[in-house]
N, C-alpha and C positions, 0 to 999 in steps of 0.2 A: 504494500500500500504506500503511495507517495506521501511524503511528509512535507507539509507546507512550512516554509521558512519566512520569518518576518523580514521585511526590508531593512537594510542597514541604516543605522541612525545617522543623521547628518552630522558633520563636524561641530563639536561644541554642544551637542544636545545631551541631556541627562538620560542615561539608560539604566535599566535595572541590573543589579549585580546579583546573580543567583547564589553565589557563595556567601556573601555577607548580608544579603537581604536589604542592602541599601542601594544607593545610586552612584554612578560614576559618570564622569564627563568624557565623551569621546573626543579625542584630539586628532587633529589632522597632522600629517607628517611635516607640513611646512611651519607649524607653530614654533618649532625649535629654532627657526631662523630669525624670529622676531627680535631677540636681544641683539643679534649681530647687525640687523638693519638699523637699529637705534644707535649702535656704536659706530656704524660705517662712516658717517660724516667726520667724527673725531679721528677715526683711524686713518682716513684719507688725508686730513690736514696734518696729522702727526707724521705720517709717512713722507709727505711732500716737503714739509717745512722743518722737520726735526730729524727724522731717521735718515732720509736721503742726504741732507747736508752733512750729517755726522759721518756717514760712511764715506762721502766724497772728501771730507776734511781729513779723515784717517788716511785715505789714499794720497792726498797731497802731502801729509806729514812724512811719508816715506820717500819723498822726492826732494831734490834741490830745486824747489819751485820758486824761481825768481822771475818776475815779470820782465826784467831787463835782459834776461838771457834767452837766446833763440831756442835752446833745448832745455828740457827739465829732466835730468837723468835720475834714475832710480838709485837711492842710496840706502834703502833698508831702514835700519834703526839708528843710523848715524846722527840724525837730528836729535834723537832722544839721548844718545850717548853724549853729544856735545852739551846738552842741558845739564846732565848729571856731573859734568866735569867743570869745576869752578875755574880751572886754569884757562878755559876758552873764554873769549870775549862774550859770546852769547850766554854761556853758562854763568859767568860772573854777574852779568846784568840781570839774568832771570832770577837768580837766588837773592840778589839785592832787592829786587822788586817783590819777591815772595816775603822777604823779611819785612819790608814796608807794609805789605798787606797784613801780615801777622800782627805787627804793632798797632795798626789802625783797628783791627778787629779786637785786640786785647784792650784797647782804650775805650772803644765805643760800645761793644756788646754789653758789658755790665751796666753801663748807664742806660742803655736802651731796654734793658730788662727790669731795672729797679725803678727808674723815674716814672715810666708810663704806668707801672703798677700802683705807685703811690698816687699819681694823678687820677687814675681810674677809681681808686678807693674813695677819693674825695668827691669825684663827680658822681659816684653811685649813691651818695647821700642826698637827701631832699633839702634843697635850699632855693631861695629865689634866683631866677635867671639861670637855672642849672642847664637847660637846653642851650642857651646862648653860649655859655662857657664850653660846653661840649663841642659846639661848632667852631669856636675860636681855637681850641687846641688841635682840631683836625684840619683846619683851613690850610696851614702850610703844606700839608701832604699833597694837596691837589696841584701844587705848582710844579712845573717842570724843572729838571736839574739845571738847565741853562739859566732860568730865572734865579734859582737859588745861588748858583755860582757867581753870577754877575752882581747880585745883591750883596752877598757877603764880601766879594772882592771890593766893592765900593765902601763897605763899612770898615774893612780891615786893611786897606792899603796903607803901608807904612808912612807914605809921604802925604797923601791927600785923603786918607780914610777918615770917616766921620768919628769912629771910636777914639782914635788918638786925639782928634780935635777936641772932643768932649772931655777926655782925660786932662788935656792941657788947661781947659777952662776951670777945672776944680783943683788944679795943682798937682795932679798925678803925672807920672812920666808920659810924655806924648811922642816918644820915638820908639815904641815897641815894634820890633820887626815881625808882625803877625804872619806874614807870608813868605819871609825870606830867610829865616833862621830857626833853628831848633832850640827849645821845644815848642816855641810859639806856633810854628806851622802845624804841628799836630794838634795843638789847642784849637786853632782855627778850623781845621778840618773836622775834628770831633764835635766841636760846638755847632758848626753849621749842620752836620748830619743829624745830631740829636734833635736840634730844633726842627729840622725838616721832617723827620720820620717818626717823631715821638707820638704824633696823633694816631698813626695807624695801629701801633701796639696798644695804645690806650683804648681804642675802640674794641680791639679783640679782648683785652682784659675786662673791659666793662661788660661785654656780652657774657663772658664767663662768670663774672660776679653776680649778674642778674639771674643766673641759672642755679645759684646755690640756694637750697631750701632755707627759708627763714627759721624753720623749726630747729635746725642745728644750732643757730645762734641763741635761740631761746633756751634750748637745753644747756648750752654752755653758760648762760646767765644763771640758770637755776643751780648749776654746779659751782658757781662763784668764780668763773674764769675771768681774768682781766683781759684788756684789749690785746696784749701781746699773745696770750695763750689762745685766744679765739683766732687770731691771725695764724698762729703756728699750727694749731691742731684742727682748725676748721677750714679757713680760707685756702691755705696752701695745698692741703690734700685734695680739696675739691677743684682746684685750678690746675691739677697736674697735667691733664691733657692739653689745656690751653698753654701752659708753660712750655710743654714739648713743642707745640706748633710755633709759638713766638720765638723760642730759642733757636730752633732750626732755621726759620725764615730770617731772623736777624743775623745769624752767623753767615748764612749764604749771601745775604745782601751786603754785609760789611766786606766780605771777601771779594765781592764783585764791584767794589767802589771804583769809580772812574771819573765821572763828571766833576765832582768836587775838587779832586786833585788837579784835573786838567785846567779848570777855570779859576781856582782860587790861588793855588801855589805854583802851577805849571811844573810840578815835581820838585820844586826848590825846597831847601838849598841844594844845589847840584841836582842829584837824582834821589835824594834821601826820602822824598815823599812820592816817588813814582811807583804806583801800585802795579801788580801783575797785569791787570786788564789794560792799564795805560801802556805798559811796555808791549803787550801783544798788539795793540792798535798801532803803535809806532812801528813795530817790526814788520807787520803785515801790510798796513795801509800807507805808511810813510816811507819805509825802505823797500817795500815790495817783496820781502822775503817771506812768502806765504808758507813755505815748508817749515821754517823755524817757528812762525807764529802759530800754526796749527798744532805743532808738537807741544808748544808751551800751553796751549789751550787744553789739550788732553791731559797733560801732567797736572794742571790746576784742577781740572774736573775730577781727576783721581783723588787728589787731596781733599776736595770738598765732599766727595762720596764717602771717603773714610771718616771724615769729621762728622758727617750726618749719621753714619752707623754708630760712632762713639756716643753721640748725643742720644740716639734711640736706646742704646744699651744702658746708658746711665739712668735714664728715666724708667726703663723697665725694671732695673734692679731697685731703684728707689720705690717703685710701686710694690714690689715684692716685700720690701722691708716694712 
């Protein structure tokens, strides 16, 4: 006797499940492609503007790629070996610039972690015109680096700068070489950077502070905790993920500092404040030695990757403790 069969359910329809007594949804084979279709625009942009240039840059770094030469011979890892040897001119310049980058990061990162947190804690409290002051602290961040560089160059010029002029009016030394001598050049670069980027970190901290449940502070008050204890045992643990993000972004941004040094100090005195990115730009775009410049870029990227891994490892262990 012929047995009649029910027609197949259309894709997405609920059908009875004989084994469980419930229902299940029939899925079409193409539904697995949906996530990839949503990711496709980003993957295309990433491949065209990040992955392909990175691969091409790696290829260039293996050649003596000089735009002034008719041929660009393959040299293998020689460009990298030259960087690792301080006796070579390019190696000496590169490690000097890496040292300048490290100094700037060492001076600026702690300030950009602590000061924005203090400002965010103040702006998180309720007081008149709170929204206005939030906008004031964030406002410098919307300015371009060219505007920041020219503004601070005008303020800190040793001869015609406004700051030295004001110092002279109140009887303070009016010949401070803010942009031409150490340590004043570092003071100028760090001050300009902190003033410029403080607002971004403040906004991130502020968002994290607003996510902390008020019940935790109320419980701390019941236990008799003082303000420092509430900050130490409530605020900081709750901000751990935010601190991880802010620390990583701040370190990477400081290590990629370029515009401030170019516009405010021009790398002076000598090349003491010439950062790695500034040297890479001069080597590749100024001297047309793209092989050396791309090798420098990959070495710097390796250092930044290792630094990011150390930061993630530190916060992971901190969370386990």
